MOPAC internal coordinates of N, CA, C and O (Angstrom, degrees):
PM7 1SCF
backbone

  N    0.0000 0     0.00 0     0.00 0    0    0    0
  C    1.4273 1     0.00 0     0.00 0    1    0    0
  C    1.5489 1   108.79 1     0.00 0    2    1    0
  O    1.2310 1   120.08 1   -59.60 1    3    2    1
  N    1.2775 1   117.46 1   120.40 1    3    2    1
  C    1.4369 1   121.52 1  -176.08 1    5    3    2
  C    1.5316 1   110.42 1   -94.20 1    6    5    3
  O    1.2310 1   120.40 1   -35.75 1    7    6    5
  N    1.3365 1   116.84 1   144.25 1    7    6    5
  C    1.4487 1   122.21 1   176.53 1    9    7    6
  C    1.5276 1   107.04 1  -103.66 1   10    9    7
  O    1.2310 1   120.68 1   -52.20 1   11   10    9
  N    1.2910 1   116.30 1   127.80 1   11   10    9
  C    1.4500 1   118.19 1   179.39 1   13   11   10
  C    1.5407 1   112.35 1   -74.56 1   14   13   11
  O    1.2310 1   121.61 1   -13.40 1   15   14   13
  N    1.2893 1   114.53 1   166.60 1   15   14   13
  C    1.4734 1   121.21 1  -172.71 1   17   15   14
  C    1.5132 1   111.37 1   -58.98 1   18   17   15
  O    1.2310 1   119.30 1   135.54 1   19   18   17
  N    1.3103 1   118.94 1   -44.46 1   19   18   17
  C    1.4731 1   121.93 1  -178.03 1   21   19   18
  C    1.5237 1   111.05 1   -62.44 1   22   21   19
  O    1.2310 1   120.72 1   136.42 1   23   22   21
  N    1.3159 1   116.22 1   -43.58 1   23   22   21
  C    1.4814 1   119.65 1   179.22 1   25   23   22
  C    1.5066 1   111.08 1   -63.68 1   26   25   23
  O    1.2310 1   120.88 1   139.25 1   27   26   25
  N    1.3360 1   115.93 1   -40.75 1   27   26   25
  C    1.4435 1   119.93 1  -179.28 1   29   27   26
  C    1.5301 1   110.31 1   -64.97 1   30   29   27
  O    1.2310 1   120.18 1   138.91 1   31   30   29
  N    1.3100 1   117.26 1   -41.09 1   31   30   29
  C    1.4695 1   121.65 1   178.84 1   33   31   30
  C    1.5463 1   110.74 1   -64.19 1   34   33   31
  O    1.2310 1   121.03 1   141.29 1   35   34   33
  N    1.3472 1   115.63 1   -38.71 1   35   34   33
  C    1.4554 1   120.31 1  -179.94 1   37   35   34
  C    1.5529 1   109.76 1   -67.31 1   38   37   35
  O    1.2310 1   120.66 1   138.53 1   39   38   37
  N    1.3373 1   116.34 1   -41.47 1   39   38   37
  C    1.4291 1   119.14 1   179.62 1   41   39   38
  C    1.5648 1   111.48 1   -66.89 1   42   41   39
  O    1.2310 1   119.91 1   139.96 1   43   42   41
  N    1.3072 1   117.78 1   -40.04 1   43   42   41
  C    1.4573 1   121.83 1   178.15 1   45   43   42
  C    1.5350 1   109.16 1   -64.97 1   46   45   43
  O    1.2310 1   119.46 1   139.07 1   47   46   45
  N    1.3045 1   118.63 1   -40.93 1   47   46   45
  C    1.4603 1   121.18 1   179.08 1   49   47   46
  C    1.5480 1   110.93 1   -64.61 1   50   49   47
  O    1.2310 1   121.29 1   138.85 1   51   50   49
  N    1.3253 1   115.14 1   -41.15 1   51   50   49
  C    1.5059 1   118.96 1   177.65 1   53   51   50
  C    1.5023 1   110.62 1   -64.28 1   54   53   51
  O    1.2310 1   119.87 1   136.01 1   55   54   53
  N    1.3397 1   117.85 1   -43.99 1   55   54   53
  C    1.4399 1   120.23 1   178.41 1   57   55   54
  C    1.5168 1   112.56 1   -60.97 1   58   57   55
  O    1.2310 1   120.54 1   139.10 1   59   58   57
  N    1.2960 1   116.58 1   -40.90 1   59   58   57
  C    1.4871 1   121.52 1   179.38 1   61   59   58
  C    1.4999 1   109.48 1   -65.61 1   62   61   59
  O    1.2310 1   119.53 1   141.00 1   63   62   61
  N    1.3490 1   118.51 1   -39.00 1   63   62   61
  C    1.4481 1   118.92 1   179.28 1   65   63   62
  C    1.5321 1   111.90 1   -67.37 1   66   65   63
  O    1.2310 1   120.55 1   144.69 1   67   66   65
  N    1.3302 1   116.56 1   -35.31 1   67   66   65
  C    1.4715 1   120.67 1   177.22 1   69   67   66
  C    1.5041 1   109.02 1   -65.79 1   70   69   67
  O    1.2310 1   119.91 1   132.35 1   71   70   69
  N    1.3558 1   117.77 1   -47.65 1   71   70   69
  C    1.4647 1   120.21 1   179.00 1   73   71   70
  C    1.5117 1   111.60 1   -58.05 1   74   73   71
  O    1.2310 1   120.13 1   138.69 1   75   74   73
  N    1.3487 1   117.36 1   -41.31 1   75   74   73
  C    1.4429 1   122.11 1   179.75 1   77   75   74
  C    1.5405 1   110.20 1   -63.80 1   78   77   75
  O    1.2310 1   120.15 1   132.72 1   79   78   77
  N    1.3207 1   117.32 1   -47.28 1   79   78   77
  C    1.4682 1   120.88 1   179.97 1   81   79   78
  C    1.5351 1   110.98 1   -61.17 1   82   81   79
  O    1.2310 1   120.45 1   136.36 1   83   82   81
  N    1.3444 1   116.74 1   -43.64 1   83   82   81
  C    1.4648 1   118.26 1   179.34 1   85   83   82
  C    1.5186 1   112.63 1   -64.58 1   86   85   83
  O    1.2310 1   120.89 1   144.54 1   87   86   85
  N    1.3244 1   115.90 1   -35.46 1   87   86   85
  C    1.4506 1   121.12 1   176.92 1   89   87   86
  C    1.5300 1   110.41 1   -64.62 1   90   89   87
  O    1.2310 1   120.87 1   139.12 1   91   90   89
  N    1.3238 1   115.94 1   -40.88 1   91   90   89
  C    1.4892 1   118.64 1   176.55 1   93   91   90
  C    1.4651 1   112.32 1   -66.69 1   94   93   91
  O    1.2310 1   119.44 1   140.93 1   95   94   93
  N    1.3403 1   118.68 1   -39.07 1   95   94   93
  C    1.4366 1   121.50 1   178.93 1   97   95   94
  C    1.5215 1   110.87 1   -65.35 1   98   97   95
  O    1.2310 1   120.99 1   139.95 1   99   98   97
  N    1.3314 1   115.72 1   -40.05 1   99   98   97
  C    1.4773 1   120.83 1   179.66 1  101   99   98
  C    1.5532 1   109.17 1   -65.00 1  102  101   99
  O    1.2310 1   120.27 1   136.54 1  103  102  101
  N    1.3307 1   117.09 1   -43.46 1  103  102  101
  C    1.4632 1   119.77 1   178.63 1  105  103  102
  C    1.5238 1   112.18 1   -61.96 1  106  105  103
  O    1.2310 1   120.81 1   138.09 1  107  106  105
  N    1.3406 1   116.07 1   -41.91 1  107  106  105
  C    1.4679 1   119.99 1   179.64 1  109  107  106
  C    1.5535 1   108.53 1   -64.90 1  110  109  107
  O    1.2310 1   119.99 1   138.17 1  111  110  109
  N    1.2908 1   117.62 1   -41.83 1  111  110  109
  C    1.4865 1   120.08 1  -178.77 1  113  111  110
  C    1.5589 1   110.18 1   -64.84 1  114  113  111
  O    1.2310 1   120.85 1   140.50 1  115  114  113
  N    1.3358 1   115.98 1   -39.50 1  115  114  113
  C    1.4722 1   119.15 1   178.97 1  117  115  114
  C    1.5098 1   110.42 1   -67.94 1  118  117  115
  O    1.2310 1   120.16 1   140.24 1  119  118  117
  N    1.3427 1   117.31 1   -39.76 1  119  118  117
  C    1.4517 1   121.63 1   177.48 1  121  119  118
  C    1.5345 1   109.79 1   -62.71 1  122  121  119
  O    1.2310 1   119.53 1   138.77 1  123  122  121
  N    1.3027 1   118.49 1   -41.23 1  123  122  121
  C    1.4513 1   122.42 1  -179.71 1  125  123  122
  C    1.4951 1   111.15 1   -65.54 1  126  125  123
  O    1.2310 1   120.12 1   135.29 1  127  126  125
  N    1.3312 1   117.38 1   -44.71 1  127  126  125
  C    1.4936 1   121.75 1   177.23 1  129  127  126
  C    1.5092 1   110.19 1   -60.41 1  130  129  127
  O    1.2310 1   120.66 1   138.43 1  131  130  129
  N    1.3369 1   116.35 1   -41.57 1  131  130  129
  C    1.4490 1   119.32 1  -177.70 1  133  131  130
  C    1.5584 1   108.22 1   -67.78 1  134  133  131
  O    1.2310 1   120.26 1   138.68 1  135  134  133
  N    1.2978 1   117.10 1   -41.32 1  135  134  133
  C    1.4698 1   120.59 1  -179.17 1  137  135  134
  C    1.5144 1   111.64 1   -64.88 1  138  137  135
  O    1.2310 1   120.47 1   140.81 1  139  138  137
  N    1.3354 1   116.71 1   -39.19 1  139  138  137
  C    1.4710 1   119.92 1  -179.77 1  141  139  138
  C    1.5114 1   113.65 1   -78.65 1  142  141  139
  O    1.2310 1   120.92 1   170.64 1  143  142  141
  N    1.3326 1   115.85 1    -9.36 1  143  142  141
  C    1.4614 1   119.23 1   179.79 1  145  143  142
  C    1.5260 1   114.18 1    82.04 1  146  145  143
  O    1.2310 1   119.83 1  -162.44 1  147  146  145
  N    1.3257 1   117.94 1    17.56 1  147  146  145
  C    1.4706 1   120.76 1  -178.71 1  149  147  146
  C    1.5306 1   112.13 1   -69.76 1  150  149  147
  O    1.2310 1   120.33 1   163.24 1  151  150  149
  N    1.3444 1   116.97 1   -16.76 1  151  150  149
  C    1.4633 1   118.46 1  -179.48 1  153  151  150
  C    1.5039 1   113.60 1   -84.70 1  154  153  151
  O    1.2310 1   120.17 1   170.87 1  155  154  153
  N    1.3321 1   117.27 1    -9.13 1  155  154  153
  C    1.4376 1   119.41 1  -175.84 1  157  155  154
  C    1.5466 1   112.14 1   -81.31 1  158  157  155
  O    1.2310 1   119.17 1   -36.26 1  159  158  157
  N    1.3347 1   119.19 1   143.74 1  159  158  157
  C    1.4399 1   121.33 1  -179.56 1  161  159  158
  C    1.5300 1   112.21 1   -65.05 1  162  161  159
  O    1.2310 1   120.56 1   149.74 1  163  162  161
  N    1.3584 1   116.53 1   -30.26 1  163  162  161
  C    1.4469 1   119.38 1   179.26 1  165  163  162
  C    1.5297 1   110.90 1   -59.93 1  166  165  163
  O    1.2310 1   121.40 1   137.74 1  167  166  165
  N    1.3435 1   114.92 1   -42.26 1  167  166  165
  C    1.4510 1   120.29 1   179.13 1  169  167  166
  C    1.5301 1   110.66 1   -62.77 1  170  169  167
  O    1.2310 1   119.64 1   137.07 1  171  170  169
  N    1.2878 1   118.29 1   -42.93 1  171  170  169
  C    1.4687 1   122.38 1  -179.37 1  173  171  170
  C    1.5204 1   108.45 1   -64.72 1  174  173  171
  O    1.2310 1   120.00 1   140.78 1  175  174  173
  N    1.2865 1   117.60 1   -39.22 1  175  174  173
  C    1.4683 1   122.44 1  -178.99 1  177  175  174
  C    1.5457 1   108.48 1   -60.68 1  178  177  175
  O    1.2310 1   121.30 1   134.91 1  179  178  177
  N    1.3246 1   115.13 1   -45.09 1  179  178  177
  C    1.4588 1   119.09 1  -179.13 1  181  179  178
  C    1.5275 1   110.03 1   -62.66 1  182  181  179
  O    1.2310 1   119.07 1   137.69 1  183  182  181
  N    1.3034 1   119.38 1   -42.31 1  183  182  181
  C    1.4705 1   121.58 1   176.42 1  185  183  182
  C    1.5162 1   110.78 1   -62.70 1  186  185  183
  O    1.2310 1   121.11 1   136.10 1  187  186  185
  N    1.3211 1   115.49 1   -43.90 1  187  186  185
  C    1.4663 1   118.62 1   179.80 1  189  187  186
  C    1.5090 1   111.18 1   -58.52 1  190  189  187
  O    1.2310 1   120.85 1   133.68 1  191  190  189
  N    1.3167 1   115.99 1   -46.32 1  191  190  189
  C    1.4739 1   119.39 1  -179.03 1  193  191  190
  C    1.5130 1   112.48 1   -64.79 1  194  193  191
  O    1.2310 1   120.26 1   147.18 1  195  194  193
  N    1.3188 1   117.12 1   -32.82 1  195  194  193
  C    1.4415 1   120.35 1  -176.93 1  197  195  194
  C    1.5501 1   109.68 1   -74.37 1  198  197  195
  O    1.2310 1   119.97 1   150.36 1  199  198  197
  N    1.3467 1   117.67 1   -29.64 1  199  198  197
  C    1.4522 1   120.44 1  -178.60 1  201  199  198
  C    1.5551 1   113.93 1   -90.77 1  202  201  199
  O    1.2310 1   119.75 1   164.78 1  203  202  201
  N    1.3240 1   118.07 1   -15.22 1  203  202  201
  C    1.4562 1   119.61 1  -177.63 1  205  203  202
  C    1.5096 1   114.45 1   -58.94 1  206  205  203
  O    1.2310 1   118.49 1   136.25 1  207  206  205
  N    1.3330 1   120.48 1   -43.75 1  207  206  205
  C    1.4871 1   119.23 1   178.14 1  209  207  206
  C    1.5076 1   112.51 1   -57.00 1  210  209  207
  O    1.2310 1   119.66 1   146.60 1  211  210  209
  N    1.2840 1   118.25 1   -33.40 1  211  210  209
  C    1.4695 1   120.30 1   179.76 1  213  211  210
  C    1.5115 1   111.38 1   -67.12 1  214  213  211
  O    1.2310 1   119.42 1   148.53 1  215  214  213
  N    1.3207 1   118.70 1   -31.47 1  215  214  213
  C    1.4586 1   121.46 1   177.83 1  217  215  214
  C    1.5472 1   109.60 1   -61.95 1  218  217  215
  O    1.2310 1   120.52 1   138.50 1  219  218  217
  N    1.3009 1   116.62 1   -41.50 1  219  218  217
  C    1.4817 1   119.48 1   178.12 1  221  219  218
  C    1.5378 1   112.87 1   -63.21 1  222  221  219
  O    1.2310 1   121.26 1   139.45 1  223  222  221
  N    1.3473 1   115.19 1   -40.55 1  223  222  221
  C    1.4468 1   120.99 1   178.06 1  225  223  222
  C    1.5120 1   112.03 1   -61.16 1  226  225  223
  O    1.2310 1   120.87 1   136.06 1  227  226  225
  N    1.3548 1   115.94 1   -43.94 1  227  226  225
  C    1.4493 1   119.61 1  -177.48 1  229  227  226
  C    1.5544 1   109.14 1   -71.08 1  230  229  227
  O    1.2310 1   119.54 1   142.30 1  231  230  229
  N    1.2969 1   118.47 1   -37.70 1  231  230  229
  C    1.4729 1   118.14 1   178.88 1  233  231  230
  C    1.4986 1   110.47 1   -67.15 1  234  233  231
  O    1.2310 1   119.29 1   141.45 1  235  234  233
  N    1.3390 1   118.96 1   -38.55 1  235  234  233
  C    1.4844 1   122.49 1   175.09 1  237  235  234
  C    1.5208 1   110.65 1   -60.23 1  238  237  235
  O    1.2310 1   120.97 1   136.84 1  239  238  237
  N    1.3383 1   115.75 1   -43.16 1  239  238  237
  C    1.4768 1   120.00 1   178.50 1  241  239  238
  C    1.5102 1   112.27 1   -62.06 1  242  241  239
  O    1.2310 1   119.69 1   142.23 1  243  242  241
  N    1.3307 1   118.19 1   -37.77 1  243  242  241
  C    1.4555 1   121.32 1   178.35 1  245  243  242
  C    1.5236 1   109.74 1   -66.48 1  246  245  243
  O    1.2310 1   120.29 1   138.74 1  247  246  245
  N    1.3051 1   117.05 1   -41.26 1  247  246  245
  C    1.4567 1   119.68 1  -178.22 1  249  247  246
  C    1.5156 1   110.76 1   -66.13 1  250  249  247
  O    1.2310 1   120.26 1   138.30 1  251  250  249
  N    1.3388 1   117.11 1   -41.70 1  251  250  249
  C    1.4574 1   120.46 1  -178.15 1  253  251  250
  C    1.5221 1   112.84 1   -72.89 1  254  253  251
  O    1.2310 1   118.88 1   157.19 1  255  254  253
  N    1.2857 1   119.74 1   -22.81 1  255  254  253
  C    1.4714 1   120.47 1  -175.77 1  257  255  254
  C    1.4982 1   111.62 1   -84.89 1  258  257  255
  O    1.2310 1   120.10 1   180.00 1  259  258  257

């Protein structure tokens, strides 16, 4: 099945618009993470400390079961 020239151009244009939109969404997400401070090690450390007690609870539950 052959694709004519017009259809091929339309498909390429659509693919390019999707790539552009995804690039913009990725840039916005990165800017948001940077603004919120999610990229900083201090923030990760805080999350890690807040989740560590849960790890002990789950390991205790595995031992008891």
